[in-house]
MDTraj code that builds the backbone (N, CA, C; nanometers):
import mdtraj as md
import numpy as np

residues = "MET ILE ALA ILE GLY SER ILE VAL TYR LEU LYS GLY GLY SER GLN LYS LEU MET ILE LEU ASN ARG GLY PRO ILE ILE ASN GLN ASN GLY THR LYS MET ILE PHE ASP TYR SER ALA CYS ARG TYR PRO VAL GLY LEU ILE GLU ASP GLU ILE PHE TYR PHE ASN GLU GLU ASN VAL GLU ARG THR ILE PHE GLU GLY TYR VAL ASP ASN ASP GLU GLU ARG PHE GLN GLU LEU TYR HIS GLU MET ILE ASP ASP LEU ASP SER ASP ILE VAL ARG GLY GLU VAL ASN PRO THR SER PHE GLY LEU GLU".split()
xyz = np.array([
    [-5.8918, -0.7974, -0.7475],
    [-5.9876, -0.7887, -0.8269],
    [-6.0243, -0.9112, -0.9212],
    [-6.1733, -0.9276, -0.9024],
    [-6.2173, -1.0377, -0.9559],
    [-6.2427, -1.0308, -1.1296],
    [-6.2185, -1.1282, -1.1794],
    [-6.2320, -1.1447, -1.3290],
    [-6.3936, -1.1620, -1.3864],
    [-6.4138, -1.0705, -1.4578],
    [-6.5155, -1.0784, -1.5420],
    [-6.5767, -1.2515, -1.5567],
    [-6.6915, -1.2754, -1.5644],
    [-6.7149, -1.4164, -1.5667],
    [-6.7466, -1.4799, -1.4211],
    [-6.6504, -1.4358, -1.3520],
    [-6.6769, -1.5003, -1.1970],
    [-6.8257, -1.5118, -1.1341],
    [-6.8410, -1.5848, -1.0502],
    [-6.9832, -1.6056, -0.9637],
    [-6.9434, -1.5474, -0.8381],
    [-7.0070, -1.4871, -0.7487],
    [-6.9899, -1.4763, -0.6266],
    [-7.1243, -1.4618, -0.5548],
    [-7.1057, -1.4621, -0.4367],
    [-7.1967, -1.4085, -0.3282],
    [-7.1546, -1.3112, -0.2336],
    [-7.2542, -1.2047, -0.2241],
    [-7.2230, -1.0773, -0.1571],
    [-7.2722, -1.1267, -0.0016],
    [-7.1845, -1.0256, 0.0741],
    [-7.2237, -1.0511, 0.2263],
    [-7.3335, -1.0456, 0.2534],
    [-7.4011, -1.1683, 0.3495],
    [-7.5400, -1.1417, 0.3627],
    [-7.6450, -1.1736, 0.2541],
    [-7.5975, -1.2415, 0.1631],
    [-7.6561, -1.2988, 0.0552],
    [-7.6705, -1.4123, 0.0044],
    [-7.7772, -1.4608, -0.0358],
    [-7.7681, -1.6129, -0.0694],
    [-7.8158, -1.6184, -0.2251],
    [-7.7951, -1.5405, -0.3304],
    [-7.8193, -1.5560, -0.4571],
    [-7.6824, -1.4992, -0.5315],
    [-7.6478, -1.6226, -0.6263],
    [-7.5506, -1.6007, -0.6745],
    [-7.5400, -1.4945, -0.7957],
    [-7.4422, -1.4159, -0.8310],
    [-7.4018, -1.3042, -0.9017],
    [-7.2957, -1.3266, -0.9923],
    [-7.3205, -1.2933, -1.1126],
    [-7.1945, -1.2987, -1.2227],
    [-7.1753, -1.1709, -1.2434],
    [-7.0197, -1.1548, -1.2112],
    [-6.9568, -1.0106, -1.2540],
    [-6.9510, -1.0168, -1.4285],
    [-7.0026, -0.8798, -1.4704],
    [-6.9975, -0.8211, -1.5861],
    [-6.9287, -0.7146, -1.6132],
    [-6.8824, -0.6558, -1.5515],
    [-6.7762, -0.5429, -1.5461],
    [-6.7137, -0.4775, -1.4328],
    [-6.5779, -0.4416, -1.4693],
    [-6.5030, -0.3631, -1.3515],
    [-6.5303, -0.2212, -1.3617],
    [-6.5449, -0.1229, -1.2623],
    [-6.5306, -0.0101, -1.2801],
    [-6.6342, 0.0614, -1.3452],
    [-6.7667, 0.0229, -1.3648],
    [-6.8752, 0.0996, -1.3982],
    [-6.8618, 0.2625, -1.3550],
    [-6.8902, 0.3256, -1.4253],
    [-6.9517, 0.4773, -1.3770],
    [-7.0901, 0.4878, -1.4052],
    [-7.1819, 0.5263, -1.2897],
    [-7.3106, 0.5368, -1.3148],
    [-7.3339, 0.6906, -1.2597],
    [-7.4543, 0.7338, -1.2923],
    [-7.5081, 0.8298, -1.2376],
    [-7.6199, 0.8357, -1.1303],
    [-7.5984, 0.8483, -1.0076],
    [-7.7042, 0.8260, -0.9449],
    [-7.7316, 0.9701, -0.8636],
    [-7.8822, 1.0684, -0.9088],
    [-7.8928, 1.1551, -0.8753],
    [-7.7989, 1.2673, -0.8797],
    [-7.7492, 1.2676, -1.0200],
    [-7.6876, 1.3667, -1.0568],
    [-7.5297, 1.3672, -1.0185],
    [-7.4918, 1.2626, -0.9398],
    [-7.3519, 1.2484, -0.9208],
    [-7.2923, 1.1051, -0.9628],
    [-7.1670, 1.1449, -1.0337],
    [-7.1066, 1.0378, -1.0816],
    [-7.0301, 0.9597, -0.9899],
    [-7.0845, 0.8233, -1.0046],
    [-7.0316, 0.7111, -0.8955],
    [-6.9466, 0.6214, -0.9836],
    [-6.8204, 0.5564, -0.9188],
    [-6.7884, 0.4267, -0.9464],
    [-6.7954, 0.3275, -0.8703],
    [-6.8050, 0.2056, -0.9076],
    [-6.8019, 0.0993, -0.8039],
    [-6.7169, 0.0077, -0.8929],
    [-6.6686, -0.0860, -0.7956],
    [-6.5639, -0.1862, -0.8675],
    [-6.6479, -0.2842, -0.9459],
    [-6.7761, -0.3210, -0.9362],
    [-6.8571, -0.4482, -1.0116],
    [-6.9820, -0.4173, -1.0478],
    [-7.0143, -0.4437, -1.1500],
    [-7.1537, -0.4546, -1.1777],
    [-7.1687, -0.6119, -1.1905],
    [-7.3077, -0.6809, -1.1915],
    [-7.3199, -0.8054, -1.1933],
    [-7.4712, -0.8100, -1.2303],
    [-7.4894, -0.9682, -1.2763],
    [-7.6337, -0.9947, -1.2884],
    [-7.6673, -1.1129, -1.2126],
    [-7.7833, -1.1905, -1.1968],
    [-7.8186, -1.2731, -1.1262],
    [-7.7633, -1.4161, -1.2127],
    [-7.7288, -1.5085, -1.1437],
    [-7.6989, -1.6383, -1.1975],
    [-7.7761, -1.7468, -1.1768],
    [-7.8384, -1.8113, -1.2285],
    [-7.8286, -1.8447, -1.3911],
    [-7.9081, -1.7472, -1.4742],
    [-7.9494, -1.6817, -1.4174],
    [-8.0748, -1.5943, -1.5131],
    [-7.9962, -1.5133, -1.6212],
    [-7.8994, -1.4247, -1.5658],
    [-7.8238, -1.3539, -1.6863],
    [-7.8660, -1.2093, -1.6679],
    [-7.8389, -1.1405, -1.7678],
    [-7.8297, -0.9669, -1.7843],
    [-8.0077, -0.9348, -1.8018],
    [-8.0930, -0.8622, -1.6980],
    [-8.1887, -0.8079, -1.7290],
    [-8.1882, -0.6904, -1.7193],
    [-8.1945, -0.5769, -1.7986],
    [-8.2013, -0.4650, -1.8007],
    [-8.2229, -0.3673, -1.6533],
    [-8.3187, -0.4223, -1.5876],
    [-8.3414, -0.3272, -1.4577],
    [-8.2843, -0.4057, -1.3372],
    [-8.1828, -0.5087, -1.3637],
    [-8.1600, -0.6011, -1.2446],
    [-8.0191, -0.5999, -1.2507],
    [-7.9447, -0.4953, -1.2665],
    [-7.7862, -0.4896, -1.2627],
    [-7.7285, -0.4297, -1.1381],
    [-7.6787, -0.5098, -1.0520],
    [-7.6352, -0.4910, -0.9264],
    [-7.4917, -0.4396, -0.9381],
    [-7.4704, -0.3221, -0.8552],
    [-7.3371, -0.2509, -0.8297],
    [-7.2666, -0.2777, -0.7346],
    [-7.1498, -0.3430, -0.6879],
    [-7.1091, -0.3333, -0.5501],
    [-6.9505, -0.3136, -0.5577],
    [-6.8754, -0.3174, -0.4338],
    [-6.7262, -0.2878, -0.4257],
    [-6.6638, -0.4304, -0.3773],
    [-6.5873, -0.4294, -0.3877],
    [-6.4774, -0.5507, -0.3300],
    [-6.5257, -0.5975, -0.1878],
    [-6.5374, -0.4842, -0.0953],
    [-6.5513, -0.5058, 0.0339],
    [-6.6808, -0.5986, 0.0755],
    [-6.7786, -0.5732, -0.0759],
    [-6.9221, -0.6476, -0.0315],
    [-6.9328, -0.7887, -0.0976],
    [-6.8104, -0.8311, -0.1092],
    [-6.8057, -0.9773, -0.1713],
    [-6.7741, -1.0586, -0.0537],
    [-6.8612, -1.1608, -0.0282],
    [-6.8205, -1.2381, 0.0818],
    [-6.7552, -1.3842, 0.0160],
    [-6.7842, -1.4202, -0.0986],
    [-6.7196, -1.5533, -0.1389],
    [-6.7127, -1.5483, -0.2700],
    [-6.5919, -1.5990, -0.3515],
    [-6.5915, -1.6065, -0.5106],
    [-6.6181, -1.7538, -0.5266],
    [-6.7138, -1.8084, -0.5901],
    [-6.7579, -1.9532, -0.6062],
    [-6.6947, -2.0104, -0.7249],
    [-6.6701, -1.9221, -0.8301],
    [-6.6342, -1.9694, -0.9468],
    [-6.5231, -1.8456, -0.9986],
    [-6.4116, -1.8622, -1.0571],
    [-6.3352, -1.7478, -1.0960],
    [-6.3392, -1.7633, -1.2404],
    [-6.3164, -1.6394, -1.3076],
    [-6.3651, -1.6292, -1.4638],
    [-6.2079, -1.6465, -1.5097],
    [-6.2238, -1.6563, -1.6380],
    [-6.1239, -1.6531, -1.7356],
    [-5.9913, -1.5576, -1.6851],
    [-5.8572, -1.5833, -1.6775],
    [-5.7836, -1.5107, -1.6378],
    [-5.6454, -1.5309, -1.7446],
    [-5.5977, -1.4590, -1.7997],
    [-5.4556, -1.4482, -1.8674],
    [-5.3939, -1.3307, -1.8687],
    [-5.2807, -1.3152, -1.9682],
    [-5.1957, -1.1999, -1.9279],
    [-5.2564, -1.0650, -1.9806],
    [-5.3592, -1.0797, -2.0474],
    [-5.4330, -0.9525, -2.0633],
    [-5.5129, -0.8995, -1.9641],
    [-5.5720, -1.0211, -1.8879],
    [-5.6655, -0.9869, -1.7806],
    [-5.5611, -0.9366, -1.6663],
    [-5.4577, -0.9600, -1.6479],
    [-5.3663, -0.9680, -1.5582],
    [-5.3229, -0.7875, -1.6039],
    [-5.2633, -0.7471, -1.7029],
    [-5.2307, -0.6130, -1.7531],
    [-5.3413, -0.5264, -1.7233],
    [-5.4769, -0.5715, -1.7628],
    [-5.5936, -0.4809, -1.7309],
    [-5.6116, -0.4552, -1.5871],
    [-5.5532, -0.5253, -1.4878],
    [-5.5675, -0.5220, -1.3415],
    [-5.4692, -0.4149, -1.3119],
    [-5.3518, -0.4296, -1.3486],
    [-5.2566, -0.3282, -1.3259],
    [-5.2876, -0.2167, -1.3836],
    [-5.3596, -0.1837, -1.5053],
    [-5.4137, -0.0745, -1.5536],
    [-5.5346, 0.0250, -1.4764],
    [-5.6083, -0.0872, -1.4374],
    [-5.7396, -0.0347, -1.3540],
    [-5.6819, 0.0419, -1.2482],
    [-5.6054, -0.0406, -1.1486],
    [-5.5534, 0.0328, -1.0514],
    [-5.5087, 0.1857, -1.0659],
    [-5.4207, 0.1847, -1.1546],
    [-5.3786, 0.3344, -1.1966],
    [-5.4656, 0.4145, -1.2522],
    [-5.5774, 0.3664, -1.3207],
    [-5.6903, 0.4282, -1.3566],
    [-5.7482, 0.4805, -1.2185],
    [-5.7794, 0.4399, -1.1657],
    [-5.8727, 0.4625, -1.0363],
    [-5.8017, 0.5636, -0.9498],
    [-5.6176, 0.5555, -0.9080],
    [-5.5904, 0.6748, -0.8652],
    [-5.5940, 0.7781, -0.9573],
    [-5.5937, 0.8061, -1.0691],
    [-5.6203, 0.9175, -1.1332],
    [-5.7703, 0.9651, -1.1744],
    [-5.8477, 0.9144, -1.1208],
    [-6.0085, 0.9689, -1.1400],
    [-6.0157, 1.0993, -1.1230],
    [-6.0960, 1.1534, -1.2171],
    [-6.1509, 1.2929, -1.2066],
    [-6.2098, 1.3008, -1.0598],
    [-6.1852, 1.4194, -1.0238],
    [-6.2520, 1.4801, -0.8551],
    [-6.4039, 1.4483, -0.8802],
    [-6.4566, 1.5060, -0.9863],
    [-6.6106, 1.5035, -1.0058],
    [-6.6805, 1.3420, -0.9865],
    [-6.5962, 1.2352, -0.9999],
    [-6.6366, 1.0873, -0.9539],
    [-6.5944, 1.0390, -0.8456],
    [-6.7377, 0.9764, -0.7582],
    [-6.6979, 0.9554, -0.6436],
    [-6.7021, 0.7851, -0.6132],
    [-6.6275, 0.7433, -0.5420],
    [-6.6603, 0.5785, -0.4789],
    [-6.7985, 0.5513, -0.4625],
    [-6.8698, 0.4856, -0.5279],
    [-7.0074, 0.4765, -0.4496],
    [-7.0133, 0.3888, -0.3482],
    [-7.1181, 0.4015, -0.2631],
    [-7.1009, 0.2976, -0.1388],
    [-7.2200, 0.2294, -0.1528],
    [-7.2216, 0.1043, -0.0952],
    [-7.3427, -0.0040, -0.1097],
    [-7.3762, -0.0273, 0.0324],
    [-7.5344, -0.0201, 0.0503],
    [-7.6059, -0.1000, 0.1469],
    [-7.6622, -0.2495, 0.0984],
    [-7.5519, -0.3267, 0.1832],
    [-7.6009, -0.4378, 0.1211],
    [-7.7411, -0.4945, 0.1186],
    [-7.8073, -0.4478, 0.2080],
    [-7.9394, -0.4915, 0.2734],
    [-8.0454, -0.4406, 0.1201],
    [-8.0055, -0.3348, 0.0567],
    [-8.0932, -0.2778, -0.0297],
    [-8.0812, -0.3832, -0.1740],
    [-8.0064, -0.4871, -0.1757],
    [-7.9905, -0.5552, -0.3083],
    [-8.1230, -0.6472, -0.2954],
    [-8.1730, -0.6871, -0.1855],
    [-8.3008, -0.7782, -0.2200],
    [-8.2307, -0.9086, -0.2458],
    [-8.1173, -0.9981, -0.2094],
    [-8.0823, -1.0838, -0.2681],
    [-8.0917, -1.2059, -0.1694],
    [-8.1352, -1.1675, -0.0546],
    [-8.1437, -1.2433, 0.0665],
    [-8.2015, -1.3908, 0.0335],
])
top = md.Topology()
chain = top.add_chain()
for i, resn in enumerate(residues, 1):
    res = top.add_residue(resn, chain, resSeq=i)
    for name in ("N", "CA", "C"):
        top.add_atom(name, md.element.get_by_symbol(name[0]), res)
traj = md.Trajectory(xyz[None], top)
């Protein structure tokens, strides 16, 4: 799990993204979907209609690691437990890397 504030490149992308959130649940076409991360463009920052949702397997490389302490480590443990206990009406989102427009 990548810490909030980390800067990553997605597979096939050339735009840096900064991790904003872990485990965002969004509504896509009436279906609740969970992703591993949400992010914004770096260094631009958060723009409302430019939030990117993706999963661990979409990350090619982490170039900067966000702050990690005991609270972060405990959160990661609890997060994995939460994922294992998700409601059946929440599905894991799938990502088409070419849909980002970050090339």
